[in-house]
C-alpha positions in Angstrom: 0.1 -0.1 -0.1 1.7 3.2 -1.1 1.7 6.1 1.2 2.6 9.5 0.4 3.2 12.7 2.4 0.5 15.5 1.9 2.2 18.3 -0.2 -0.4 20.9 -0.2 -1.5 23.2 2.7 -4.4 21.2 4.5 -6.0 24.4 6.0 -7.7 24.6 9.5 -10.6 22.4 8.6 -8.6 19.5 7.9 -6.0 20.3 10.5 -8.9 20.2 12.9 -10.6 16.9 11.4 -7.6 14.7 10.8 -6.5 14.1 14.3 -10.1 13.2 15.3 -11.3 11.3 12.2 -8.5 9.3 11.2 -7.5 7.6 14.5 -11.5 6.6 14.5 -11.3 5.0 11.3 -8.0 3.3 12.0 -9.8 1.8 15.1 -12.8 0.7 13.5 -11.6 -0.4 10.0 -9.0 -2.5 8.4 -7.7 -1.0 5.1 -7.5 -3.4 2.2 -6.3 -0.8 -0.3 -4.9 -1.6 -4.1 -3.7 0.6 -6.7 -3.1 3.8 -4.7 -0.1 4.4 -6.9 -2.5 5.2 -9.7 -3.8 8.4 -7.9 -2.2 11.4 -9.5 0.5 13.0 -7.3 -0.2 16.5 -8.7 -2.6 18.2 -10.8 -6.5 18.2 -11.0 -8.5 15.1 -11.5 -12.0 13.8 -10.7 -12.1 10.5 -8.4 -15.3 8.5 -9.1 -16.6 5.7 -6.8 -19.6 3.6 -6.1 -21.7 4.6 -3.2 -23.0 2.1 -0.5 -22.8 4.1 2.7 -23.2 7.4 4.4 -19.7 6.7 5.7 -18.2 6.7 2.0 -16.9 10.2 2.0 -14.9 9.7 5.1 -13.3 6.6 3.8 -12.5 8.1 0.4 -11.0 11.1 2.2 -8.9 8.8 4.2 -7.6 7.0 1.0 -6.9 10.3 -0.6 -5.2 11.7 2.3 -2.9 8.8 2.9 -1.8 9.4 -0.7 -1.1 13.0 -0.5 -4.3 14.4 -1.7 -7.1 16.4 -0.2 -10.8 15.8 -1.3 -13.0 18.3 -2.5 -16.6 17.1 -2.6 -20.1 18.0 -4.4 -22.0 18.0 -1.2 -25.8 18.0 -0.9 -27.0 21.4 0.1 -28.8 20.3 3.0 -25.6 19.6 4.8 -25.0 23.4 4.7 -28.2 24.4 6.6 -26.4 23.7 9.8 -24.5 26.9 10.2 -21.6 25.2 12.2 -21.3 22.6 9.9 -21.5 24.8 6.8 -18.6 26.8 8.2 -16.7 23.5 8.3 -17.4 22.3 5.0 -16.7 25.6 3.3 -13.5 25.7 5.3 -12.7 22.1 4.0 -13.4 23.4 0.4 -16.5 21.4 -0.2 -18.9 22.4 -2.9 -22.8 22.8 -2.1 -25.2 21.3 -4.8 -28.5 22.5 -4.8 -30.5 19.9 -6.9 -33.1 20.8 -9.6 -32.1 24.4 -9.3 -30.1 27.1 -11.1 -27.5 26.8 -8.2 -26.5 23.4 -9.4 -25.0 25.1 -12.4 -22.9 27.0 -10.0 -21.7 23.9 -8.5 -20.6 22.3 -11.7 -18.6 25.8 -12.6 -17.0 25.5 -9.0 -16.1 21.9 -9.7 -14.6 22.6 -12.9 -12.6 25.6 -11.4 -11.4 23.4 -8.6 -10.0 20.9 -11.3 -8.4 23.6 -13.2 -6.6 24.7 -10.1 -5.3 21.3 -9.7 -7.4 19.9 -7.0 -9.0 16.4 -6.6 -12.8 16.5 -7.1 -14.8 13.7 -5.6 -17.9 12.5 -7.4 -20.3 9.6 -6.8 -21.8 9.2 -10.2 -24.9 7.4 -8.8 -25.8 10.7 -7.1 -27.0 8.8 -4.0 -26.5 5.5 -2.1 -27.2 2.7 -4.5 -30.8 1.3 -4.5 -29.8 -1.8 -6.2 -31.0 -4.5 -3.8 -27.5 -6.2 -3.8 -25.8 -2.8 -3.6 -24.1 -2.9 -7.0 -23.6 0.4 -8.8 -26.6 1.9 -10.4 -26.9 3.9 -13.7 -24.8 7.0 -13.4 -25.6 10.7 -13.4 -23.5 12.9 -15.9 -21.9 15.3 -13.6 -18.2 13.6 -13.5 -18.4 13.3 -17.2 -19.2 16.9 -18.0 -16.3 18.0 -15.5 -14.0 15.7 -17.1 -14.9 16.6 -20.9 -14.9 20.3 -19.8 -11.4 20.1 -18.4 -9.6 17.2 -20.1 -8.5 15.9 -16.6 -8.1 12.3 -15.7 -11.1 10.5 -14.4 -9.8 7.9 -11.8 -12.2 5.1 -10.9 -12.5 3.1 -7.4 -14.4 0.3 -6.7 -15.1 0.0 -2.9 -16.7 -2.6 -0.6 -17.3 -2.9 3.3 -18.4 0.7 4.2 -22.1 -1.0 4.3 -20.8 -3.1 7.0 -19.5 -0.2 9.2 -23.0 1.7 8.4 -25.5 0.0 6.5 -27.4 2.0 3.7 -29.6 4.8 5.2 -29.0 3.4 8.7 -28.1 5.8 11.7 -26.4 3.5 13.9 -22.8 2.3 13.0 -21.6 -1.2 13.8 -18.1 -0.2 15.2 -17.1 -3.9 16.5 -15.3 -5.8 15.1 -13.2 -3.9 12.9 -14.7 -3.9 9.3 -12.4 -4.5 6.3 -12.8 -1.8 3.7 -11.6 -2.7 0.3 -10.6 -0.1 -2.3 -9.4 -0.9 -5.6 -8.0 2.1 -7.6 -8.2 1.6 -11.3 -6.6 3.2 -14.4 -8.0 6.5 -15.5 -11.1 6.1 -17.9 -10.1 6.9 -21.5 -12.3 9.8 -22.8 -9.9 11.2 -25.1 -12.1 10.4 -28.3 -15.1 12.0 -26.8 -13.3 15.4 -26.0 -14.3 18.3 -28.1 -17.3 16.6 -29.7 -19.3 19.3 -31.3 -22.4 20.4 -29.8 -24.7 19.9 -32.5 -27.2 17.2 -33.6 -27.0 15.7 -30.0 -23.3 15.1 -30.5 -22.1 16.8 -27.1 -24.9 15.0 -25.3 -24.2 11.8 -26.7 -20.6 12.1 -25.9 -21.4 12.9 -22.2 -23.6 9.9 -22.0 -21.0 7.6 -23.7 -18.4 9.0 -21.1 -20.7 8.4 -18.3 -21.3 4.7 -19.4 -17.7 4.3 -19.6 -17.0 5.7 -16.1 -19.8 3.4 -14.5 -18.4 0.4 -16.6 -15.0 1.0 -15.1 -16.4 1.3 -11.5 -18.4 -1.6 -11.8 -15.7 -3.7 -13.0 -13.6 -2.6 -10.0 -16.4 -3.5 -7.7 -16.7 -6.9 -9.3 -13.0 -7.5 -8.5 -13.1 -6.4 -4.8 -16.5 -8.5 -4.2 -15.3 -11.5 -6.2 -18.7 -11.6 -7.8 -20.1 -10.5 -11.2 -22.6 -7.7 -11.4 -26.1 -8.1 -13.2 -25.9 -7.5 -16.9 -28.0 -4.3 -16.6 -27.3 -1.6 -14.0 -30.3 -0.4 -11.8 -32.2 2.5 -13.0 -33.9 4.6 -10.3 -36.2 5.9 -12.9 -37.7 2.6 -13.7 -37.3 0.8 -10.2 -37.2 3.5 -7.7 -40.3 2.5 -5.8 -39.3 -1.1 -5.4 -35.7 -0.1 -4.1 -37.2 2.4 -1.7 -39.4 -0.3 -0.3 -36.2 -2.7 -0.3 -33.9 -0.4 1.6 -36.6 0.8 4.2 -36.6 -3.1 5.2 -32.9 -2.9 5.4 -33.0 0.2 7.6 -35.8 -1.3 9.8 -33.5 -4.3 10.5 -30.3 -2.5 10.8 
């Protein structure tokens, strides 16, 4: 497991959080990380992961921090309603996303600018914790692809598994004992070079964004298959078609968690 020293200033928010959060993660998880050397040492890039638990962002931050990078997240705007939490999140450089509003465009612009400044922007392309009954990656949203095509930056996929044992999907009470194994496999950057600069006419740009999104989700799913040692379903779960059934399934999981 490659470990790198942090090169960039971590700021007051990370200086406050790291001494608290990192020892807690080390006490409750066992790291099974592979491919960390594929994370760029410098320069802007987008990190994309599958989403299985509300604790995922902390674990991704742990992976990045121990490889010398700081994460910038596209965070749900609801997290910023608490003034104290909002003060901390902004201090850590996190980007609020107001869904289904004009502010979502501002979040996209902020993410693009962060990448151009040489930062790592973390995106969960599914947009929410997976609703797939077996926790496989769902159909992805296009945000990560649009950021990548706008900037030409690398898109580095990660397949992760184990966070759901620490905190089950949509549960509120974590299971801290015994320590949970967190498997993270970093893959090669997703090749989107042939899609960059696609003309925005006759749906060309929209098609390029969708193709890029499909490649990103395929890369993530392939990595998840490796860390799970299983094969994913041939068709990814689509919330637009199966959301109600998934809501019922995950409510059952929450009730028994």
